[in-house]
N, C-alpha and C positions, 0 to 999 in steps of 0.2 A: 303370511311369509313364508318364503322357500332359504334354506340352509346355500350358503353364498360355495359351502363347500363340498357337499352331498347332493345338494336338491332338494332333501328331505320336508314335507312342511312341517312347518314350527309353529308354536305361539307365539303372538306378538306378546304376552305376557310371559313368557318363558326367557332364562336368560341366557340357557345354552341346548344346543341339539339335539335331541332324544335320540338320534342317530351314531350320529359323529362325535358329540361332546365340542364342537366350535360354538367358540362364544361370539353372538349374533348379534349384541346392541351396540355394540361399537357403531356401526352402519345402518341407515338406516336402510330399507331392499322393499324396492316395489313390487306389492305383492301381485302385480297386474304382467309382469315378465312371467314368462315361464323359463323351470330350474337351467334348462340351459342356456339359455342367457344371457343368466345372471352368471353360470358359472364363465361361458363369454367373458362377460365385462370385466370379470376377475382377472384372466387369464392376460387382457388387454393391459390393465392396469398395472399389473406386475411386469409385466413383458418392456414399458415405459418406463416404468422405474429404474429396471433392470440395463436397460440399452441408454439410460441414461446417467446410471454409474459407469456403464461401462466405457460412453464416448469419456465421461471425467479422467478415467482411470489410464486409460488410451493416449489422451490430452497430456496428464501429468507424465507420464512414460517417454513422452517427444519431447515435451521440455526439457525434462532430467537428462536425455540423450546429448543435449544442446549444448549442455555444461558439465559434459564426461561424466556423466552419473548412469547407472540402470537403475531399473522397476519404478515406480511408482513413487511419491513424494510421502515420506515418512515424519507425518506431522500429527499432531492431536490438541486443538486448537483447544475445546475447553480443558486441558492441562495446561496450554500456555499461557492462556490468559486468567489461570487460578489465582492467581496474587493478587489481582487487580481486588477481587471482592475481602480480602483481608485485611484487617486491621493492621498497623505497619507505624510503630516505635520513630519517632523524629531522625534517632541515633541511626535506625536505617536508612534514610533519605540523603543524610549525613555522609555516609558512609557511600553511598554511591556515589555522588556530586566530587568526592576526592579521588574515583578513580581514574587511572591514568598520568598520572602524575610518577615521575621516576620511581619514588619510594615506593607507591600503590601497583603499581604492573607487576601483574604476575608472571614469573620464566616460563617460557614456552611449554615446558614441561608437567605445570601444573595448571596451566588453561583448563576449563570445564567443557566438553566435547555433546553435553547433553545441552537439550533445548532451556534457554534461559527462561525465566518467569517475568516477564516486565509487567512492571504495575508504578513505578514513579509518574510513565505518561497522564496515566488518567488523573494524578493528583495535581497536575500544573494544568491539565483539563480543564479541570473543574475550578484552579485557580482563576484561568484568564476567563471562566464562563463566568463568574460570580463577577469580574471586574467588569465585564460583559455591561453586566444585567444595570449593576451599578449606576455605571455612565447613562443606559439606556432610561435609567429611573431620572436620571438629572437634564435629559434633553425635552424626555417627553411626557414627563411629569411635572418638572419647574419650569421647564421653557432655557433650560440654558446652554444658551448654544455655545460657548465655552468650554462644553464636553466634548465638539464633534471631533475633533483631532483623537482625542484619544478614544473614542469610540472608533473610528476609523482604522486607530491603527491596533486596538488589544482585537479586535474583532475579526482581520485579517491576518495576526498573528497567531490567534489560538490552535486554530486544526492544524497549519504547516510545524511552528513551534512545537507542540505536543506530538507530530511523527517523529519529528527530529527527535522528540526525545527518548521516543520506543526504539528509533534504531542505533540508538546509544546504549539503551540496557540491551538491546539484542547482541552488541559487540562482544562477543565471549571475550576475545584477546584481553581488554579492559586498558590498550593501549592506546588510547586517544581521547585526554583529556577534556573534560567540559569548557575549559578554557578555549582549546584548539579549536574544540566544536564551535563554540560562540563564535569566534574571527572568522572561520570558512561562512558561519551562515550570514554576518552581516556583511563582509566584504567580500568573499565568497561570491554571496547572490547578488550583492550590487552589481559584478566585475561582471555577471553571465549575463545581466540585464545589460550591459554598455556591451560586451560582445555580440548581441542578438541585435542589438539594435545598430551597430558599426554595418553587421551584415543585412538588415533591413534595409539600410542607406545606399548597400551596390546593388542589391535583388531586392525592390520594392514590390509591397504586396499592394494592390487594389481593390481587394475584396475577399470575404471568406466563401468564394465558390469551392468547387473541387480542389479546381488547379493552387488555388489562395491558401486552400486548406494544408494542401500538401506543403506547398513553399514554406509554410509557416511552421509548421510539422518538423522540418528537416531545420530549417533557421535554427529556432529558438532549440533546438537539441544539443546542437551544433555548436550555439554559442553557451551552451553549460556543459557541452564536452572538453570545451578548453581550459576551464576553469578546472572544473575537475581532474582533469589531466592534471595541470599543477599542480595539484594538493595532496596528489596521490604521490606523485616523483617527488614532492617535498617532503612528504609523510613517509617514504621510502614503505607505503604499504603493502606486505603479501599477502593480507590473510583476505580472503571474498569478502567477509564480514567489514574488514575495513573499509575496502571498495565500497559495499552497500551503504556504509555509515560517512563517509567522504559525499557519494550522489545524492545520497538523500539530504545531508546537511545544505550543498549549495541547491537544490531542488529547491528544501526549505523555502530559502532566502528570496529564491525569485519570486516563488508562488507568494510571499507575505506581500513584495515589495511592490509586487506589479497590481494585488486584491489591492491595497492601498489603493493603488493610482484610479483602478477601477471604479472603487467607491466613491473617493474625491469627486473624478468626475461626475457619475449619478447624480451626487447631491449638490452640483453647481447647476447639472446640466438640468433635474428637475425638481425632485423635495429630499426632505429628512426619509419620509416611506419609501422612497426610490434608494437611495443610499442604503438603507436597511434590509433591503429584499435582496440589494446585487452581495453586499457583506454575507446575509446569510448562504444564500446561492455556493459562491464560491467557496464558503467553510464548507459544509456539508461534501462538495465536487471533490474539496482539495485531498480528501482521500485516496483519492484514484488518480491524481494528475501528476502535476509536477515534481514533488515530493517522491511519487514513487518510481515514477518514469527517466526521472535524476540516477535513483538509488539503482535502477537495471542497469543502467550504464555505467557507474561506478563499479562495480560488482561484476561485469561483462569484462570490465579492463584489465581489473585485478586477478581475474580468470584466466586470462589470456596470458599476461608477461609472468605471472607466478612471482618467482622468488627472485625473477630479475630484473635490474633496471630497466623504466619505463622509455622505450625510443619510437621514434612515430613508425615504425615497421608494424609494431604491437596497433598500432591503430589502424593501420591498413591493410592489417592480416583478416584472411576471409571466415576465421573463426568469430571474430569481433565483431567484424560490420554483419552479421549475422543476429548477433545479439542486441546491438547496436539498432539495428533498423524495425525493430520488437518497437521500442519506444516511440520514434517517429512513424510507424503507422496507429501504433493506438494513440497520439497525440493529433494525427494528420485527421483518422476518422473523428474523432471527437469533436470538432472541427469543420467538420462536413457538415454541408444542411439535408441532411437526412430525416426529415421532417417527420417522416412517418413513423420513424422509431421513435422520435424523441419524446412521443406522448406518452405521460407519467414518467418521463425520462428512462424510460428501456432503454434505450441505447447506454447513455452513461451506467448503467449498471452491471449491463454486460459487460464494459470497456476494463471499471471497475475491477470486477470478479477474475476475468484475465491480468488483470495488472499485479493483482496481488497473487496470483498464481504463479507469475514469473515470478515474485517477491521468498516466499514462499520454499519454493524450489531452490532460488539461489540460498535461501538460512540453509535450510539443509545440506547444500553444497558445501558449506562455509564450516555447519559442523562437522561433517564426512574429512573436510579435509583435515582440521584440527586431528581428528581421530586417526587417521591414518599417520600422520606426523609423528604423533606416540610410539606407533606401530615401527617405524621409522627409528625412531629416537632408541626403543627399546632393543631394536636389534642390534644396533651396532655396539650399544651398551653390552 
């Protein structure tokens, strides 16, 4: 074998190159290749890695610019999710659930501008998952068909509702209660379905070809936008993180009830196995569909309106329409018959990553908004 760094011939029993000291047992090297070829191969691998990193940084900078920020996104995902794997007392969860009331909402000068470390959403997910497994046992072990409605409901709500809790924990201002969030989830989620159906009655869609996919993306995102705008106006939301939560909550309700409908239809048209398959498919793909698409819409709307009352001019501003086009495009592409990219759900994973890139960009922008507010308040005082 040859050292991939300097080309010196090395022993297969050794661990380090005797000439340059490079550790070589971490990568199997074909000794039939010339040292120059090995070096070229290593350079090419490094080049591809650097290109991917550069592309990601450039993309994050462009997305950041869309929300008025500069530079790449500042986020350490390992740190953000570090609290998920720690033990938490029951009292900690109880304290979280009382946030957002008139008694517990912090004054603006005391709002933390550091990245929140959510964990409660993982416990909510676990609770739903255990409940789903128990209902599954009732049906497929004991042939108890009475558990089917529960299985559909719990299976359809697990991921959307858990994501809702995640965005609720990420709402650093702590000014929206769990009661208001639940109200938006149930009433807002079903209201957005109604508005989408009204639009479908006006603009019928006959199939999910390319044109149909675009129409579905536009219609459903507009239907949710109407409800998101209503709750943002009602809550007088001025923080980007508020808009992110409102949008995510409406999207979670939309996703949960829509998935329940799909599960019921598959169960009636086929069998219980088909029903379980569609529940599972829509559950894991929910991490990158309606919840995050609507979160982008809500955050964009608050970003554009700022502290001002929401008016129709905000909805038709160029700045908002550019950001609103993002979930419409993501939604449309998700539904398109791009069969060559659907192998192993490649297209889904790409779209999920793109959506979350926007989500973390808005979280970053929301925290910087809070930080800048501190600076203004300090300057005034």
